[in-house]
N, C-alpha and C positions, 0 to 999 in steps of 0.2 A: 301511744302504744301501737296503733295500727301502722304508723310510719316505721317504727322500729321493726315490727314483724315483717313489713314489706322489704325493708333493707336486708333483713336476715335471709329472706327467701331469695332476693336478688343475688346476695352473696353466695348462696348455695348453688344457684344456677348460673353464676357468672361465667365459669369456664365453658359451660354448654353454649351460652349465648355467644361467647367469643368464637367458638368453633363454628357455629351456624353462620356468623358473619364472614368468617374466612371462607367457608364453603360457598356462600353467596358471592363473595368477591371472585372466587375462582370461576364460578358459573358465568358471571358478567364478563370476565376476561375472555372466556371461551366464546361467548356470544359476540363480543367485540371483534375478536379475531375472525370469526366466521363472516361478520358483516364486511370487514375490510377485504378478506380474501374473496368473497363473492363479488364485491364491487370491482376489484382488480381483474377478476376473471371476466366479468361482463364488459369492462372497459377494453380489455385485450380483444375480445370478440368484436366489439363495435369498431375499434380501430382497424382490425383486419377487414371488416366488411367495407369500411370507407376506402381502404387501399384497393380492395378488389373492384369496387365500382369505378373508381377513378382510372384504374388501369384498363378496365373494360371500355370506358369512354374514350381513352386515348387511342386504343386500337380499333375503335369503331369508325368506319368511314362514312356512316350515314349522316347526312346533314342535320345539325341540331343535336347530335348525340351528346356532345360535351355539356351543352346547357341542360339537357334533360338529366344527365348524371349529377350535375351540381345541385339541381333542384331536388333530386331523389336523396342525395346525401343530407341536404338541409332538412327535408321533411321527415325522413325515416331514421336518421341517426343523430343529428345535432339537436333538433327540437325536442325529441322524446327524452333526451338526456336530463332535462330539467334545469340546465344551467341558464340563469337569466342573462340575456344578451341584448345590447342596444348598440346600434350603429349610428354614428353622427357624422355629418359632412364636415368639411374643413371649417365651416362657419359655426359649427356646434349645434346645428339643428338635427334632431333625430330623423333618420330616413328608414330604419327597419328595426324590428325588435322581436324577441321570442322569449317565451316563458316569463312574462311579466306578471307579478302578483298584484297589478293595479287594474281597477275597473276602467274600461275605455282603452286599455292597451296603449298604443303610441300616442293617442290623443288625450291621455290623462293629464290633468293639470299638475299632478304630483310627479310627473316623469322626471323633471329637472332635478328635484330633490333626490329621487331614487338613483339617478345617474351619479350624483355626488357620493351616495352611499356605496355604490358599486366601485367607484374609484378609490374610496378609502379601504375597501376590501382588497382590490387588486389594481395595480396601475393599468391604465388603458393601453391598448396596443395600437400603434400607428399602422394604418393600412394604406399603402401608396395608391393614389388616385381615387380613394374612397373617403378617407377621413380617419375616424377612431372607432375602435371596438371596445365597448365597456362590458365587463362580464363579472359575474359573482361566483359564489361557491357552489360546489355540487350539493344537492340536497342531502346526500349521505354524510357529508362532513358535519352537519349539525347533529345528526344522530350519534356520530362517533364522539363529538365533543361532549354531548350529554352523558354518554356512557363513561367517558373518562372522568367527568366530574362525579358521577355516581360511584365509580370505582374508588376515587380518592376519599369520598365520604365514608364508604364501607371500610376502607383500610384504616382511616383515622378512628372510626367507631370501634373496630376490632382491636386496635392497639390500646385505645382508652379502656375498653372493657377488660382486656387482658391484663393491663397494668393494675387496674382497680382490683380485679379478682386476685392477682398475685399478692398485692399488698394486704388485701383482706385475709387471704390464707395465711400469710406470714404473721399478721397480727393475731389471728386466731391460734396459730401454732405457738406463738410466744405466750399468749395468755394461758393456753393449756399447759405449756411448760412451766410457767410460774406456779400454777395450781399444783402441778405434779411435784415440783420442788418443795412447795410448802407442805404437802402431804408427806413427802419423803422425809423432810426434817422432823415432822411430828412423829413419824414412824421411828426414825433414828433415835430420837430422844425418848420416845415412849418405851422402847424395849428395856433399856437400863433402869428407867424410873420404875417400871412395873416390877422388874427383878429386885431392885433395891427395896421396894415396898413389901415384896413377899418375904425377903430376908428379915426385914424389921419385924414383920408379924411373927416370924418364927422365934424371935427373942423371948416371947412370953410362953413359958411352959413347953419349950422345945427341948428335945434331948440332943439336938445338934450342938456341938461345942461352940462356945462364943467365939473362939479363935477362928473357926471355919467360917462362921457367919461374917465376922469382921473381914476376913480375906475376900469373901464374895462381894461384900459391900465396897471394899477398896477397888475391886475389879470393875464394879458398876460405875463408881466415880471416875475411874480412869477412862472407862468407856465414854462417859459424858464429856470428858475433856477432849478425847479424840474426835468425837462428833463435832464439838465446837470448832476444833482445828480444821476439820474437813470443810465446813461451810465457809471458813475464813479463806480457804484456798481457791474457792470458786472465782473465776475471772482473773486470777493472777497467774503469772508464768510458773510452770512446774519447776520445783527445785531439782537440782542435779546432785544427788547424794548416792553413795553406794548402799544398795538395799539387798539384803540376803533373802531371797524368795523362799527358801526352805524354812527359815525361822519365821518369816511372815505368815506362811501357810499354817505352821504349827500354832501361831498366836491366834489366827482367825478361828481355826478349829477348836482351840482351847477355850475360846470365849463361848462358843455355841454348845460345847459338850455338856456342861452341867444344866443346860436349859432345854435339852432335847426331851421329847416324850419317851418314857422308858417302859411303861406298862401297857397303855392302849396305843396301838399303832406306833410301835417304837421306831426310832430313826437312829442310825449309827453313822458316824463320820470317820473315815479312814484316811490318814495322811501318809503319802509316800514321797519322801524328799531326801536328797543326799545331804545329810546333816543340815548345816545352816544355809548352804549355797543352793543354786548358783547366784552370783552377784550381778545385779544390773544397776545402771545409772538412772536415777529417777527420783520422784517425789514419794517418800515412804507413806505419807498420809493418803495420797491419792491412790497409789497402787493397792494399799490395804483396803481402801474403800471399794475398789473395783473387784478384787478377789472376794471380798465379803458379799458384794452384790450377786456374784455368780453362785456362791454358796447359799445365800438366802433364796435365790430363784429356785435352786434345787430343793430347799426345804419347803417352799410353797408348793412345788410339784408333788411332794410326798405327803403333804398335810392331809390327815384323815385316812391315810392308807398305809403309812409307814414305808420303810425301805432303807436303802444304803446309799451313801454319798462317798465318792472317792475323790480326794483332792491330791493330785499328783504333780510334782515339779521335777523337771530334769533339764539338763544342759545339752544343747545341740551345737556346740562350737561358738558361733557368733550370735546365737539366739538362745534365750531361755524360754522354756515352755511351761505354761500352767494349764492343766486340764482338770475340769470339774465334770464328773459323771454322776448321774443318778439313774435309778432303775424305775422311774415313775412312768407316767403315761406317754411321755414324749411331747413334741411340739406339733400341733396340727399343721398339715401341709399348707393350708390356705393362709397362714400367718408367717410362714418361714421367711418369705421375701421381705417382709416389713417388720420383723421381730425386733430389730434394733432401733426402730424409729420411736421418738417420744410419744407417749400416749397409747402404744400398742401393748396389750397384755393378754395373756392366755387364761388368766384366772378371773373369776367374777369379782368385781370390785377392785381389780388391780389398777395401778396408776401408770404403769408403763414407763417408768423412769429409770429403774435399776439397770437394765441391760443397755439402754441408750447411754446412760452415764458411764457404764463400764467400758463400752466401745470408745467413747470420747476420751476416756483416760488412757486406755491402751494405745489407741491409734493417734488421736490428735495431740496428746500431751507427751507421748513417749515414743512415737515413731514405730509402734508395733502393729499388731492386728488381733482381732477377736472375731471368731467365726463359730457358727453352729455346724458341726461336722455330722455327716450321715452316720447313723447307728441302727442296729437291728432292734433295739429296745431302749426306752428311756431317752435322755438327752445328754449330749456331749458337747461342752463348750471348750474350745482351745484358744488360749491367748499366747501370743509371742511378744517378747521384748528383747531388744538388742542387749547383749551382755556387756558388763563393764570391762574396760581394759584390765588385763592382768597386772597385778601389783608386782613391781620389781623389788627383789630383796634389797633392803637398805636404801631404796630410792624414794 
């Protein structure tokens, strides 16, 4: 249980950990750049000083000036550089050394082994009349190598944490989506079942004609059948059939009309559409589901307060538009940017699947778009779908 809790907390802070690692990687990179730049700057200064001393010695006519200059260069510039140096004569015996990490210096019994290590690092230089010069690395090269290894470790850790956090977030989103879909299915099935149960109760001692009750029961059964078809369509390619949006809007509003509150906080739905049209090419089951999700979202916004819902359909040439407007409290500013993401809801206890599903149907399955447009009051959702090609007479 503690391990699971720790994993959950690590998953929660995974993106922050990845960000910290990236920032640390950037900091180490800047430090490494500063070390290299500072070393090159010092090396340029030292080389310039050597050049100046050699030139001064060449122009000095004082006896022994050249020897003094060479000793000065060796003592003040080469030795302080920290580069390990060993000079051997043609027979291989060491004659001079500088910056040796060995006790005893040139007399150390480990000097021969150390010379072999220097030769593995850098090939020795042949010096005419002297022998060979064996030399190692600059001390700063070790620091740069360690920084590079540290950078690689940080980068790999950041990538690993980032990938893990992404997969965890994706898995969490998928789980949340499955839960939302399960609740949505329960909600979709629950509405007609509750309605059918209410009509069955009214059969006993009700003044409502049995013919009217039977008609409403048939509507609820048809509704259950449509819900079953909707969930069968999930994950399958959208059908391409001619769909009359006007008739579809009337059908959606017609289902909700007898089930709206009429006495306490009444809600009215008004449909404005040009007869049955306009016609679009798409999946009638999915498009009806999306329009119904927009209407249900408006009903939820008006729950407990009442109001008016306008469902308007019109043709704009190559695109058909569906607009659902309510005069409710509107959408809070802080959730407008993520309103169509699964799990985002403005109502308490909401599942946040309806609008996400509607956008996926309009945009992903039908090449249209769905947006929340600015309005002075309430909420206005506008969906667009490409219209169907005009039918040719006799063709």
